C-alpha positions as CSV (number, residue, x, y, z in Angstrom):
1,X,-5.6,24.3,-9.4
2,X,-2.9,21.6,-8.9
3,X,0.8,21.6,-8.6
4,X,2.4,18.9,-10.6
5,X,3.0,16.8,-7.5
6,X,-0.8,17.0,-6.6
7,X,-1.6,16.3,-10.3
8,X,0.3,13.1,-10.5
9,X,-0.4,11.9,-6.9
10,X,-4.1,12.5,-7.1
11,X,-5.1,11.9,-10.7
12,X,-6.0,8.3,-10.0
13,X,-8.4,9.0,-7.2
14,X,-11.2,10.3,-9.3
15,X,-12.3,9.9,-12.9
16,X,-11.0,12.1,-15.7
17,X,-14.3,14.0,-16.1
18,X,-14.6,14.6,-12.4
19,X,-11.0,15.7,-12.2
20,X,-11.5,18.1,-15.1
21,X,-14.6,19.7,-13.6
22,X,-12.9,20.1,-10.2
23,X,-9.9,21.7,-11.8
24,X,-12.1,24.0,-13.9
25,X,-13.9,25.2,-10.8
26,X,-10.6,25.7,-9.0
27,X,-9.2,28.2,-11.6
28,X,-8.0,31.3,-9.7
29,X,-7.0,29.4,-6.6
30,X,-3.5,28.4,-7.5
31,X,-0.4,29.7,-5.8
32,X,2.9,30.4,-7.5
33,X,5.7,27.9,-7.1
34,X,9.4,28.1,-7.9
35,X,10.4,25.6,-10.5
36,X,12.7,22.7,-9.5
37,X,14.1,21.2,-12.7
38,X,15.3,18.0,-11.1
39,X,12.0,17.1,-9.3
40,X,10.0,18.3,-12.3
41,X,11.8,15.9,-14.6
42,X,11.4,13.1,-12.1
43,X,7.6,13.6,-11.9
44,X,6.8,13.6,-15.6
45,X,8.1,10.9,-17.9
46,X,10.5,11.7,-20.7
47,X,9.9,9.0,-23.4
48,X,10.8,9.5,-27.0
49,X,7.8,10.4,-29.2
50,X,7.3,11.0,-32.9
51,X,5.6,14.1,-34.2
52,X,3.3,14.2,-37.2
53,X,6.2,16.0,-38.9
54,X,8.4,12.9,-38.5
55,X,10.7,14.3,-35.8
56,X,11.8,12.4,-32.7
57,X,11.4,14.4,-29.5
58,X,11.6,13.7,-25.8
59,X,8.3,14.4,-24.0
60,X,9.5,16.4,-21.1
61,X,12.8,17.8,-22.4
62,X,11.5,19.1,-25.7
63,X,7.7,19.5,-25.3
64,X,7.1,20.5,-21.7
65,X,10.2,22.0,-20.0
66,X,9.6,25.6,-19.2
67,X,6.5,25.9,-21.5
68,X,2.8,26.7,-21.3
69,X,1.1,23.7,-22.9
70,X,-2.4,22.4,-23.7
71,X,-2.5,18.6,-24.1
72,X,-5.3,16.3,-25.2
73,X,-5.5,12.6,-26.3
74,X,-7.2,11.5,-29.5
75,X,-7.0,8.9,-32.3
76,X,-7.5,9.5,-36.0
77,X,-10.2,6.8,-36.5
78,X,-12.4,8.2,-33.7
79,X,-15.9,9.2,-34.8
80,X,-17.2,10.3,-31.4
81,X,-15.7,13.0,-29.3
82,X,-12.4,13.5,-31.2
83,X,-13.7,15.3,-34.3
84,X,-15.7,17.8,-32.3
85,X,-12.8,18.3,-29.8
86,X,-10.4,18.9,-32.7
87,X,-12.7,21.4,-34.3
88,X,-13.1,23.1,-31.0
89,X,-9.4,23.3,-30.4
90,X,-8.8,24.7,-33.8
91,X,-10.9,27.7,-32.7
92,X,-8.6,28.0,-29.6
93,X,-5.5,27.9,-31.9
94,X,-6.9,30.7,-34.0
95,X,-7.7,32.7,-30.9
96,X,-4.2,32.3,-29.6
97,X,-2.9,34.0,-32.8
98,X,0.8,34.7,-32.8
99,X,1.2,33.2,-29.3
100,X,0.8,29.6,-30.7
101,X,4.1,27.9,-31.1
102,X,5.9,30.8,-29.4
103,X,4.2,31.3,-26.0
104,X,1.7,28.5,-25.9
105,X,2.1,25.0,-27.4
106,X,-0.7,22.5,-28.2
107,X,-0.2,18.7,-28.3
108,X,-2.5,15.9,-29.2
109,X,-1.3,12.4,-28.2
110,X,-2.8,9.4,-30.0
111,X,-4.6,6.8,-27.9
112,X,-3.9,4.2,-30.7
113,X,-0.2,4.4,-31.3
114,X,-0.2,0.9,-32.9
115,X,-2.3,2.4,-35.8
116,X,-1.6,6.2,-35.8
117,X,1.8,6.5,-37.5
118,X,3.4,9.9,-38.0
119,X,2.0,9.8,-41.6
120,X,-1.5,9.1,-40.4
121,X,-1.3,11.9,-37.9
122,X,0.1,14.2,-40.6
123,X,-2.9,13.4,-42.8
124,X,-5.3,14.1,-40.0
125,X,-3.6,17.4,-39.2
126,X,-3.8,18.4,-42.9
127,X,-7.4,17.4,-43.2
128,X,-8.3,19.5,-40.3
129,X,-6.1,22.5,-41.5
130,X,-4.0,22.5,-38.3
131,X,-1.5,25.4,-38.3
132,X,2.1,25.3,-36.9
133,X,2.4,25.3,-33.1
134,X,0.2,22.2,-32.7
135,X,1.9,18.8,-32.7
136,X,0.3,15.4,-33.1
137,X,2.3,12.7,-31.3
138,X,2.7,9.0,-31.3
139,X,5.2,6.5,-29.8
140,X,5.4,3.0,-28.4
141,X,2.2,1.7,-26.8
142,X,4.0,1.3,-23.4
143,X,5.3,4.9,-23.5
144,X,1.9,6.3,-24.6
145,X,0.2,4.4,-21.7
146,X,2.7,5.8,-19.2
147,X,2.0,9.3,-20.5
148,X,-1.8,8.8,-20.4
149,X,-1.7,7.8,-16.8
150,X,1.0,10.4,-15.7
151,X,-1.1,13.2,-17.2
152,X,-4.3,12.1,-15.5
153,X,-6.2,10.8,-18.6
154,X,-7.5,7.7,-16.8
155,X,-10.3,6.4,-14.6
156,X,-9.8,4.0,-11.6
157,X,-12.8,2.0,-12.9
158,X,-11.3,-0.4,-15.5
159,X,-14.5,-0.5,-17.5
160,X,-14.7,3.2,-17.8
161,X,-11.0,3.4,-18.4
162,X,-11.3,1.2,-21.4
163,X,-13.5,3.7,-23.2
164,X,-11.1,5.9,-25.2
165,X,-13.7,8.6,-25.6
166,X,-13.5,9.3,-21.9
167,X,-9.9,10.4,-22.2
168,X,-10.3,12.3,-25.5
169,X,-12.9,14.7,-24.0
170,X,-10.4,16.4,-21.6
171,X,-7.6,18.9,-22.0
172,X,-4.6,19.2,-19.6
173,X,-3.3,22.7,-19.4
174,X,-0.1,23.6,-17.6
175,X,2.8,26.0,-17.1
176,X,5.9,23.9,-16.3
177,X,8.0,27.0,-15.4
178,X,5.7,27.8,-12.5
179,X,4.4,24.3,-11.8
180,X,0.8,25.3,-12.4
181,X,-1.5,22.6,-13.8
182,X,-5.3,22.3,-14.4
183,X,-7.8,20.5,-16.6
184,X,-10.6,21.7,-18.8
185,X,-13.3,20.0,-21.0
186,X,-12.0,19.9,-24.6
187,X,-15.6,20.5,-25.7
188,X,-16.0,23.6,-23.5
189,X,-16.4,27.0,-25.0
190,X,-13.2,28.1,-26.8
191,X,-13.3,31.3,-24.8
192,X,-13.3,29.3,-21.5
193,X,-10.4,27.2,-22.7
194,X,-8.4,30.3,-23.7
195,X,-9.2,31.9,-20.3
196,X,-7.8,28.8,-18.6
197,X,-4.6,28.9,-20.7
198,X,-4.3,32.6,-19.9
199,X,-4.7,32.0,-16.2
200,X,-1.6,29.7,-16.0
201,X,0.4,31.9,-18.4
202,X,2.4,34.3,-16.2
203,X,3.1,36.5,-19.2
204,X,-0.6,37.4,-19.6
205,X,-1.5,40.4,-17.5
206,X,-4.0,39.6,-14.8
207,X,-7.5,40.8,-15.8
208,X,-6.5,40.8,-19.5
């Protein structure tokens, strides 16, 4: 499992799918780190984003700081990986129960900010019966691209990187308070995704 420094420095060295599998195999090998607010903020960007509820938020300050999060990238017109990934993550949200929106936060960032307005994302969330605690996010194309690369949703091969489905198939999971980050396949078994979330969440008893 990666610290945030390792995540951002090494994400570009291997493709998103390879990075995700390596992180998945590395679950259980992380060490605990004390959080440094200044360096944390300098490593992750903090652009303004719009939620599907129409609220303006700062990425790091509002969505990430001190939280346990699960982040994927998608777009509302996707007919490939995204619908299946969304349906899968809905099962994860249900399994989290009362923890969602309180202890664990889910975010989906659009890969098509020029098309996915807050209203389009709201309609998508409503169609899929998404419950509170899971935000769909858009912003300026430049800011979304910066986030995509900072979170490791990219491949060094430009041809592969141009395929949006490559990025929508992965899930970035992290605990900012303890600088613990990993990646899992968004199409993996919901139980495995939940286990990865639990592993980075220090409030979950080990072995629970």
